[in-house]
C-alpha positions in Angstrom: 42.7 25.9 21.1 40.4 24.7 23.9 41.6 22.5 26.7 39.4 19.7 25.4 41.2 19.8 22.0 44.6 19.8 23.6 43.6 16.8 25.7 42.2 14.9 22.7 45.3 15.5 20.6 47.9 14.9 23.3 47.6 11.0 23.3 48.0 10.9 19.5 51.1 13.1 19.6 52.6 10.9 22.3 51.9 7.8 20.3 53.5 9.3 17.1 56.6 10.3 19.1 56.9 6.8 20.6 56.6 5.2 17.1 59.2 7.6 15.7 61.6 6.7 18.6 61.1 3.0 18.0 61.9 3.4 14.3 65.0 5.5 15.0 66.3 2.9 17.4 65.1 0.0 15.1 63.1 -1.6 17.9 61.2 -3.8 15.6 59.3 -5.6 18.4 57.9 -2.4 19.7 57.2 -1.2 16.2 55.2 -4.4 15.6 53.2 -3.9 18.8 52.5 -0.3 17.9 51.3 -1.5 14.4 48.9 -4.1 16.0 47.6 -1.5 18.4 46.8 0.9 15.5 45.2 -1.7 13.4 43.0 -3.0 16.3 42.0 0.6 17.1 40.9 1.3 13.5 39.1 -2.0 13.4 37.3 -1.5 16.7 36.4 2.1 15.6 34.9 0.9 12.3 32.9 -1.9 14.1 31.5 0.6 16.6 30.5 3.0 13.8 28.8 0.1 11.9 27.0 -1.0 15.0 25.8 2.5 15.7 24.6 2.9 12.0 22.8 -0.5 12.2 21.1 0.6 15.4 20.0 3.9 13.8 18.6 2.0 10.8 16.6 -0.4 13.0 15.1 2.6 14.9 14.1 4.2 11.6 12.7 0.9 10.4 10.5 0.5 13.5 9.2 4.1 13.1 8.2 3.4 9.5 6.5 0.1 10.4 4.6 1.7 13.3 3.4 4.5 11.0 2.3 1.9 8.5 0.4 -0.1 11.1 -1.5 3.0 12.2 -2.4 3.9 8.6 -3.6 0.4 7.9 -5.7 0.5 11.0 -7.6 3.4 9.5 -7.6 2.3 5.9 -8.6 -1.4 6.2 -12.1 -0.7 7.6 -12.6 1.9 4.9 -11.6 -0.6 2.2 -13.9 -3.2 3.6 -16.8 -0.8 3.7 -16.2 0.1 0.1 -16.1 -3.6 -0.8 -19.5 -4.0 0.9 -21.0 -1.1 -1.0 -19.7 -2.4 -4.3 -21.0 -5.9 -3.5 -24.5 -4.5 -2.8 -24.6 -2.7 -6.1 -23.3 -5.8 -7.9 -26.0 -7.9 -6.2 -28.7 -5.6 -7.5 -27.3 -5.5 -11.0 -27.3 -9.3 -11.0 -31.0 -9.3 -10.0 -31.8 -7.0 -12.9 -29.7 -9.1 -15.3 -31.6 -12.3 -14.1 -34.9 -10.6 -14.9 -33.7 -9.6 -18.4 -32.7 -13.2 -19.0 -35.7 -15.0 -17.6 -38.5 -12.5 -17.5 -39.0 -13.6 -13.8 -38.7 -11.5 -10.7 -39.9 -8.1 -12.0 -41.9 -7.4 -8.8 -38.7 -7.7 -6.7 -37.0 -4.8 -8.6 -37.3 -1.4 -6.9 -35.7 2.0 -6.8 -32.5 0.6 -5.4 -32.1 -1.7 -8.4 -32.9 1.3 -10.7 -30.2 3.4 -9.0 -27.7 0.5 -9.4 -28.5 0.4 -13.2 -28.2 4.2 -13.5 -24.9 4.2 -11.6 -23.4 1.1 -13.3 -20.9 3.3 -15.2 -19.5 4.9 -12.0 -16.2 3.6 -10.6 -15.4 6.1 -7.9 -14.3 3.9 -5.0 -11.0 5.1 -3.5 -7.9 3.2 -4.3 -6.0 3.4 -1.1 -2.3 3.9 -0.9 -0.7 4.3 2.5 1.6 7.4 2.5 4.3 5.4 4.4 4.5 2.9 1.5 4.8 5.8 -1.0 7.7 7.3 1.0 9.5 4.0 1.5 9.3 3.2 -2.3 10.1 6.7 -3.6 13.1 7.3 -1.3 14.5 3.8 -1.6 14.2 3.3 2.2 12.3 0.1 1.5 15.8 -1.4 1.9 15.7 -0.5 5.6 12.9 -3.1 6.1 14.9 -6.1 7.4 12.2 -8.7 7.4 12.0 -10.1 3.9 8.4 -11.1 4.3 7.4 -7.6 5.3 9.5 -6.1 2.5 8.0 -8.4 -0.1 4.4 -7.7 1.2 5.0 -3.9 0.8 6.5 -4.3 -2.7 3.6 -6.6 -3.7 1.1 -4.1 -2.5 2.8 -1.4 -4.5 2.5 -3.4 -7.6 -1.1 -4.3 -6.9 -1.9 -0.6 -6.4 -0.4 0.2 -9.8 -2.5 -2.6 -11.4 -5.7 -1.4 -9.7 -5.1 2.2 -10.8 -4.5 1.0 -14.4 -7.6 -1.1 -14.4 -9.8 1.8 -13.3 -8.3 3.9 -16.0 -9.0 1.2 -18.6 -12.5 0.3 -17.7 -13.6 4.0 -17.8 -12.7 4.3 -21.5 -15.9 4.6 -23.5 -18.1 3.9 -20.6 -21.8 4.3 -21.1 -24.0 6.4 -18.8 -27.2 4.5 -19.3 -29.5 7.3 -18.2 -28.0 9.7 -20.7 -28.1 7.3 -23.6 -31.5 5.8 -22.8 -33.5 8.6 -21.2 -36.8 7.0 -22.3 -36.0 4.0 -20.0 -34.4 5.7 -17.0 -35.7 8.8 -15.3 -33.2 10.0 -12.6 -35.6 12.5 -11.1 -34.2 15.5 -9.2 -32.7 13.8 -6.1 -28.9 14.0 -5.9 -28.7 10.6 -4.3 -30.7 8.7 -7.0 -33.5 7.9 -4.6 -36.2 9.2 -7.0 -34.8 7.3 -10.0 -37.4 5.4 -12.0 -36.7 2.6 -14.5 -38.9 0.9 -17.2 -37.5 -2.6 -16.6 -39.9 -4.2 -19.1 -38.9 -1.6 -21.7 -35.2 -2.2 -21.0 -35.7 -6.0 -21.5 -37.2 -5.3 -24.9 -34.4 -3.0 -26.1 -31.4 -4.7 -27.7 -29.4 -1.4 -27.7 -30.0 -1.0 -23.9 -29.2 -4.7 -23.2 -25.9 -4.3 -25.1 -24.9 -1.2 -23.1 -26.1 -2.8 -19.8 -24.1 -6.0 -20.4 -21.0 -4.0 -21.1 -21.4 -1.9 -18.0 -22.1 -4.9 -15.8 -19.0 -6.6 -17.1 -16.9 -3.6 -16.2 -18.5 -3.2 -12.8 -17.8 -6.9 -12.0 -14.1 -6.4 -12.8 -14.0 -3.2 -10.8 -15.8 -4.8 -7.8 -13.6 -8.0 -7.8 -10.3 -6.2 -8.2 -10.7 -2.8 -6.5 -13.4 -3.8 -4.1 -12.6 -7.3 -2.9 -9.1 -7.5 -4.2 -8.0 -4.2 -2.5 -9.6 -5.1 0.8 -7.9 -8.5 0.9 -4.5 -7.1 -0.1 -4.6 -4.5 2.6 -5.8 -7.0 5.2 -3.0 -9.4 4.2 -0.4 -6.6 4.5 -1.7 -5.7 8.0 -1.5 -9.4 9.0 2.1 -9.6 7.8 3.0 -6.5 9.8 1.3 -7.9 12.9 3.3 -11.1 12.5 6.5 -9.1 12.3 5.5 -7.2 15.5 4.8 -10.4 17.3 8.1 -12.0 16.2 10.0 -8.9 17.4 8.4 -9.1 20.8 9.5 -12.7 21.1 13.1 -12.3 19.8 13.8 -8.7 20.7 15.2 -6.0 18.4 17.4 -7.2 15.5 21.0 -6.2 15.8 
């Protein structure tokens, strides 16, 4: 046995011998004092262990929150850019719809509007899900987040992400690629980025079958743009704001114990 082990066990052995001597001599006062010392020692030991555990939890919590802030700093601009792109397509689709309804504004429709019509069945914007949130939820470590506002915001985002994913799955069921079903009205050309697409807008307006398919696509695209474009950008920005508020509060009050 090492010297350190002998030194650590010697005080315990001495205390036990002292307690045994007090019991043998029926020195109840000394026995009571020994009992209080033991109980206080155990209590203090438990409190120190709990304090150390709480400190460790707070350190892990801050690591998670800092990772999430960094992820959101990258993701939020991407989500806002995706929202802008979807809004531009939706704006062009609305201009085409207005022409179909009023027979006004045909001269304002160009290749960009044609591409928007041809792409109206495509719902490919990324649904962002920060890896840190996935880890917090899947491991149960979300309980380490001590601020209830931050914890609620993370859980709310997780539910919103599930709803957005389900919506994209639902709106893609039986979607109609208009160029494939109406090739006489839409000529995509050979460019991979739709820049050579050509549309017969007057012919589209006179085709009930096309108008039905177009209206269905536009309805789906609006839902996609509102929920996954605008909705996602707003939800991510709100989460980032909540995290920033938590960081500011911690700077004012110091680490939570």
